[in-house]
C-alpha positions in Angstrom: -31.1 -6.9 19.7 -31.8 -3.0 19.3 -30.7 -0.8 16.3 -27.9 0.6 18.1 -26.4 -2.5 19.2 -26.6 -3.8 15.4 -25.0 -0.7 14.2 -22.1 -1.0 16.8 -21.4 -4.6 15.8 -21.7 -3.6 12.0 -19.1 -0.8 12.3 -16.9 -2.8 14.7 -16.8 -5.6 12.1 -15.8 -2.8 9.4 -13.1 -1.0 11.5 -11.7 -4.6 12.6 -11.7 -5.8 8.8 -9.8 -2.4 8.0 -7.2 -3.1 10.7 -6.7 -6.6 9.4 -6.3 -5.5 5.7 -3.9 -2.7 7.0 -1.6 -5.4 9.0 -1.5 -7.4 6.2 -0.6 -5.0 3.7 2.2 -3.9 5.9 3.4 -7.6 6.6 3.6 -7.6 2.3 5.4 -4.5 2.1 8.0 -5.6 4.9 8.4 -8.9 2.9 8.9 -6.9 -0.6 11.4 -4.7 1.1 13.6 -7.7 2.5 13.4 -9.4 -0.8 15.1 -6.3 -2.1 17.6 -6.2 0.3 16.1 -3.4 2.4 16.4 -0.8 -0.4 13.5 1.4 -1.0 12.5 1.9 -4.7 12.2 5.5 -5.6 8.9 5.7 -8.2 8.7 9.4 -8.4 10.8 9.5 -11.8 8.6 6.8 -13.5 5.6 8.7 -12.6 7.0 12.0 -13.7 9.0 10.9 -16.7 7.3 7.4 -17.6 9.3 4.4 -18.7 12.1 6.3 -20.2 13.3 7.2 -16.5 13.7 3.4 -15.9 16.2 3.5 -18.8 18.1 6.5 -17.5 16.8 8.8 -20.2 14.4 11.6 -18.6 14.3 13.7 -21.9 14.2 12.8 -25.3 17.4 13.9 -27.7 
């Protein structure tokens, strides 16, 4: 087996592995979304304001 064929096999295996991981992740996302009743969860407030956003308090009084 030449170096070129070996390289094609190695990179092909990496690409196939990446595609499999992507498909599994998408299936997991779909399962979690179905468990929430199809609702999306907006995490932008949690990222910007921390745990206080989860309680509805974006600013401290």
